C-alpha positions in Angstrom: -81.8 -36.3 124.9 -82.4 -35.0 128.4 -83.6 -31.5 129.1 -81.7 -29.4 131.6 -82.8 -26.8 134.2 -80.0 -24.8 135.8 -80.9 -23.0 139.0 -78.8 -20.0 140.1 -79.2 -17.8 143.1 -78.8 -14.0 143.5 -78.8 -11.2 146.0 -78.1 -13.4 149.1 -77.2 -16.8 150.1 -79.6 -19.1 152.1 -82.7 -17.9 150.3 -84.0 -21.5 149.7 -82.5 -22.3 146.3 -82.1 -26.0 147.3 -85.8 -26.2 148.3 -86.8 -24.6 145.0 -84.8 -27.2 143.1 -86.3 -30.1 145.1 -89.8 -28.6 144.6 -89.2 -28.3 140.8 -88.3 -32.0 140.8 -91.6 -32.7 142.6 -93.6 -30.7 140.1 -92.2 -32.7 137.2 -92.5 -36.1 139.0 -96.2 -35.3 139.6 -96.5 -35.1 135.8 -94.9 -38.5 135.4 -91.7 -37.0 134.1 -88.5 -38.7 135.3 -86.0 -36.3 136.9 -82.4 -36.3 138.3 -81.1 -33.6 140.6 -77.6 -32.5 141.3 -75.7 -29.8 143.1 -72.6 -27.9 142.0 -70.7 -26.5 145.0 -68.1 -23.8 144.4 -66.0 -24.5 147.5 -62.5 -25.9 147.0 -62.9 -28.7 149.5 -63.2 -32.1 147.8 -66.4 -32.8 149.9 -67.9 -31.4 153.1 -66.8 -34.4 155.1 -63.9 -32.6 156.7 -65.8 -29.3 157.2 -67.0 -28.1 160.6 -70.8 -28.5 161.0 -70.8 -24.8 162.1 -69.3 -23.9 158.7 -71.4 -26.0 156.5 -74.2 -27.7 158.4 -75.0 -31.4 157.9 -73.0 -33.8 155.8 -75.6 -35.9 153.9 -74.5 -39.5 153.2 -75.8 -40.9 149.9 -76.7 -44.4 148.9 -73.2 -45.2 147.9 -71.6 -43.8 151.1 -70.5 -40.4 149.7 -70.4 -37.4 152.0 -72.3 -34.6 150.2 -74.1 -31.3 150.6 -77.2 -31.2 152.9 -79.4 -30.1 149.9 -79.2 -33.7 148.6 -81.2 -34.7 151.6 -83.9 -32.2 150.5 -83.8 -33.7 147.0 -84.3 -37.2 148.3 -87.2 -36.2 150.6 -89.0 -34.3 147.9 -88.6 -36.6 144.9 -88.5 -39.9 146.8 -85.5 -41.3 145.0 -81.9 -41.9 146.1 -78.9 -39.7 145.2 -75.3 -40.7 144.7 -71.8 -39.3 144.8 -72.1 -38.1 141.2 -75.0 -35.9 142.2 -72.8 -33.5 144.1 -69.8 -31.9 142.3 -67.4 -29.5 144.1 -64.7 -27.2 142.7 -62.2 -29.4 144.7 -63.3 -32.5 142.9 -63.1 -30.8 139.5 -59.6 -29.4 139.9 -58.3 -32.6 141.5 -59.5 -34.6 138.5 -58.1 -32.2 135.9 -54.7 -32.0 137.7 -54.5 -35.8 137.9 -55.3 -36.1 134.2 -52.5 -33.6 133.5 -50.0 -35.5 135.6 -50.9 -38.7 133.7 -50.3 -36.9 130.4 -53.8 -37.1 129.2 -53.7 -33.6 127.8 -50.6 -34.4 125.7 -48.6 -31.5 127.0 -51.2 -28.9 126.5 -51.6 -25.8 128.6 -54.3 -26.4 131.2 -56.8 -23.6 131.5 -60.2 -22.9 133.1 -61.6 -22.8 129.6 -61.9 -25.4 128.2 -60.4 -27.9 130.6 -62.2 -27.0 133.9 -65.5 -26.2 132.2 -65.3 -29.4 130.1 -64.8 -31.4 133.3 -67.9 -29.8 134.8 -70.0 -30.4 131.7 -68.9 -34.1 131.5 -70.1 -34.6 135.1 -73.5 -33.0 134.4 -73.9 -35.2 131.2 -72.8 -38.3 133.2 -75.8 -37.8 135.6 -78.1 -37.4 132.6 -76.8 -40.6 131.0 -76.6 -42.8 134.0 -80.0 -41.8 135.5 -81.7 -41.7 132.1 -83.8 -38.8 133.2 -86.2 -36.7 131.0 -85.1 -33.6 132.9 -81.9 -33.0 134.9 -82.2 -30.1 137.4 -78.8 -28.6 138.4 -78.4 -26.3 141.4 -75.4 -23.9 141.1 -74.3 -23.2 144.6 -73.3 -19.8 145.9 -74.5 -16.4 144.7 -74.1 -14.9 141.3 -71.2 -12.5 141.4 -69.0 -14.8 143.6 -65.6 -15.4 142.0 -65.8 -19.1 143.0 -69.0 -19.6 140.9 -67.6 -18.3 137.6 -66.4 -21.6 136.1 -69.8 -23.2 136.9 -71.7 -20.3 135.2 -69.4 -20.5 132.2 -70.0 -24.3 132.0 -73.8 -24.0 132.1 -73.6 -21.2 129.5 -71.7 -23.6 127.2 -74.4 -26.3 127.9 -76.8 -24.3 125.8 -74.5 -24.8 122.8 -73.9 -28.5 123.4 -77.5 -29.5 124.2 -79.3 -26.8 122.2 -81.0 -23.7 123.7 -84.4 -25.3 123.4 -83.3 -28.0 125.8 -82.1 -25.6 128.4 -84.0 -23.6 131.0 -82.2 -21.1 133.3 -84.1 -20.4 136.6 -82.8 -17.6 138.8 -83.9 -17.4 142.5 -83.5 -14.0 144.1 -84.6 -12.1 147.2 -86.7 -8.9 147.5 -85.6 -7.1 150.7 -88.2 -5.2 152.6 -87.3 -1.6 153.8 -89.3 -0.9 156.9 -88.8 2.8 156.9 -90.6 3.2 153.5 -92.7 0.0 153.8 -91.8 -1.3 150.4 -90.1 -4.2 148.7 -87.0 -3.3 146.7 -86.3 -4.7 143.2 -83.0 -3.1 142.6 -80.9 -6.0 144.0 -82.7 -8.5 141.7 -82.0 -6.2 138.7 -78.3 -6.1 139.5 -78.2 -9.9 140.1 -79.7 -10.5 136.6 -77.2 -8.1 135.1 -74.4 -10.2 136.6 -75.9 -13.2 135.0 -76.1 -11.4 131.7 -72.4 -10.6 132.0 -71.8 -14.3 132.2 -73.8 -14.8 129.0 -76.9 -16.2 130.6 -80.4 -14.8 130.2 -82.7 -16.2 132.8 -85.9 -17.8 131.5 -87.6 -17.8 134.9 -87.1 -15.7 138.0 -88.4 -16.9 141.4 -88.7 -13.9 143.7 -88.4 -14.8 147.4 -89.9 -12.5 149.9 -91.2 -12.4 153.5 -94.0 -10.0 152.4 -96.7 -10.2 149.6 -95.4 -9.2 146.1 -98.0 -7.3 144.2 -98.6 -7.3 140.4 -97.0 -4.0 139.9 -93.6 -5.2 141.2 -93.9 -8.4 139.1 -94.6 -6.3 136.0 -91.7 -4.0 136.7 -89.2 -6.9 137.2 -90.5 -8.7 134.1 -90.0 -5.6 132.0 -86.5 -4.8 133.4 -85.3 -8.4 133.3 -86.7 -9.1 129.8 -89.1 -11.8 130.7 -92.8 -12.5 130.1 -94.9 -11.8 133.1 -95.8 -15.5 133.6 -92.1 -16.3 134.0 -91.9 -14.0 137.0 -92.8 -16.2 140.0 -93.5 -14.5 143.4 -92.9 -16.8 146.3 -93.6 -15.7 149.9 -91.9 -17.5 152.8 -93.8 -20.7 153.4 -95.0 -21.9 156.9 -93.4 -25.3 156.1 -91.0 -26.2 153.3 -93.3 -28.9 152.0 -95.8 -26.2 150.9 -93.3 -24.9 148.3 -94.3 -27.4 145.5 -98.0 -26.4 145.9 -97.1 -22.7 145.8 -95.0 -23.1 142.7 -97.7 -25.2 141.0 -100.4 -22.6 141.9 -98.1 -19.9 140.4 -98.1 -21.9 137.1 -94.4 -22.8 137.0 -94.9 -26.5 136.3 -97.1 -25.8 133.3 -94.6 -23.1 132.1 -91.7 -25.5 132.2 -93.6 -28.2 130.3 -94.6 -25.8 127.6 -91.1 -24.3 127.3 -89.6 -27.7 126.8 -92.4 -29.0 124.5 -92.9 -32.0 126.7 -96.0 -34.1 126.2 -98.5 -33.0 128.9 -99.5 -35.5 131.6 -102.2 -35.3 134.1 -101.0 -33.4 137.2 -101.4 -35.4 140.4 -100.9 -33.2 143.5 -103.4 -35.0 145.8 -100.8 -37.0 147.6 -98.7 -33.9 148.3 -101.7 -31.9 149.4 -102.5 -34.7 151.8 -99.0 -34.6 153.2 -99.2 -30.9 153.8 -102.6 -31.3 155.4 -101.2 -34.0 157.7 -98.3 -31.8 158.7 -100.4 -28.7 159.5 -103.3 -30.2 161.3 -103.4 -30.2 165.1 -102.0 -33.4 166.5 -100.9 -34.8 169.9 -97.4 -33.5 170.8 -94.4 -35.7 171.6 -91.4 -33.9 173.1 -88.1 -35.4 171.9 -84.7 -34.2 173.1 -82.0 -34.1 170.4 -78.7 -34.2 172.4 -75.8 -33.1 170.3 -72.5 -31.2 170.2 -73.5 -28.8 167.4 -77.1 -27.9 168.3 -76.4 -24.1 168.0 -76.7 -24.7 164.2 -79.8 -26.8 163.7 -78.8 -27.5 160.1 -76.0 -29.7 161.5 -78.7 -32.3 162.3 -81.1 -31.6 159.5 -81.8 -35.2 158.3 -82.1 -36.4 161.9 -84.7 -33.7 162.7 -86.6 -34.3 159.4 -86.6 -38.1 160.0 -88.1 -37.5 163.5 -90.7 -35.2 162.1 -91.6 -37.6 159.2 -92.0 -40.5 161.7 -94.3 -38.3 163.8 -96.5 -37.4 160.8 -96.7 -41.1 159.9 -98.0 -41.8 163.4 -100.2 -38.7 163.5 -98.1 -37.1 166.1 -96.4 -33.7 166.2 -92.8 -34.1 167.3 -91.4 -31.1 169.1 -87.7 -31.1 169.2 -85.8 -29.8 172.2 -82.3 -28.9 171.2 -80.0 -29.9 174.1 -76.3 -29.2 174.1 -74.3 -32.3 175.1 -71.4 -30.3 176.5 -73.8 -28.4 178.8 -75.1 -31.8 180.1 -71.5 -32.9 180.7 -71.0 -29.7 182.7 -74.2 -30.3 184.7 -75.8 -27.1 183.4 -79.1 -26.8 185.3 -81.2 -25.5 182.4 -80.2 -28.2 180.0 -80.5 -31.0 182.7 -84.0 -29.8 183.4 -84.9 -30.0 179.7 -83.5 -33.5 179.6 -85.8 -34.5 182.4 -88.9 -33.1 180.8 -88.7 -34.8 177.4 -90.5 -38.0 176.4 -87.5 -39.5 174.7 -84.0 -38.7 173.5 -82.1 -39.0 170.2 -78.2 -38.8 170.3 -76.7 -38.4 166.9 -73.0 -39.2 166.3 -70.2 -36.6 166.5 -66.4 -36.4 166.3 -63.9 -36.3 169.2 -64.4 -36.4 173.0 -66.0 -33.0 173.5 -69.5 -33.3 174.9 -69.0 -36.9 176.2 -68.4 -38.1 179.7 -64.7 -38.7 180.5 -64.8 -39.4 184.2 -64.2 -43.2 183.7 -60.6 -43.6 182.5 -60.3 -47.3 181.8 -62.5 -50.0 180.1 -62.8 -51.7 183.5 -64.1 -48.5 185.1 -66.6 -48.1 182.2 -67.9 -51.6 182.7 -68.2 -51.1 186.5 -70.0 -47.7 185.9 -72.4 -49.4 183.5 -73.3 -52.1 186.2 
């Protein structure tokens, strides 16, 4: 039977939960343990394909053509294996499936409820990933922030998983944020305490807490949080903001998280091989010749809208021992002959133009196909 790691987030959104999930996958793969990663998204959209890039960021297209959450791109880059449509589950998909089953009479006239019908649908999708990918460990990211009303069915489903799979096969990891109060010069633990209490109300006791912070977290704070959150000290993982996201697996490994997970699950220990990842980080951070590339797009105000394009450019540069510097150029400003953006365009060594919807940000001064051909000549 597969083991399961469920990763929840507290205090704030956008604290790097997806990066932590990808890094956990890397830690286990470096121990020759097979993994599968998936994301549970609480929004009611069926998928992010119809959502504005400003609302959601990039739509990541998987191996089988599904439009999914951008975190799946991080998963693929970190664990070096493809993801599929089944690796991203949304509230919209779950409710649509349950309603369709009800219309077909599959529930034999029963009253459809969140528990057990919605939660069973979520659990079935988690177990499907475990079965089809035949992974030793399935790592599941629960989107949103603990306390959100949208996330409650997912929290209930992962609580029930401990009964179905056995508590010894489940690990709950909670990622929180420690805010820094400048006036007093201290990190505050109270938001994390409240976040853990919200989890406890859902019937979930976290086994590991990863504390994100922009400032160093001293031992006294770790001891306080471990005591108040009912955890051993070694399960309280401080994690400062990294210079680059690819350092996160090395930081978590140094904090002992990989060893802790293996011991908690009783998995046979394998030799840890971090040399290749260390070499990657060294390559990224060392001084290299710079190549300036203009990324011309319609949604450049939110860089996450072109995340995979930007990462692909960076990876290509690292492979060639070059530091790619991206200049974000607004296509609409170019269309309007904005002097600043036109100057930027003239100064770059090359340009990349990702796709986009509609006519905004494209030249429309040639009205017919014949005019376009003439203009091209």
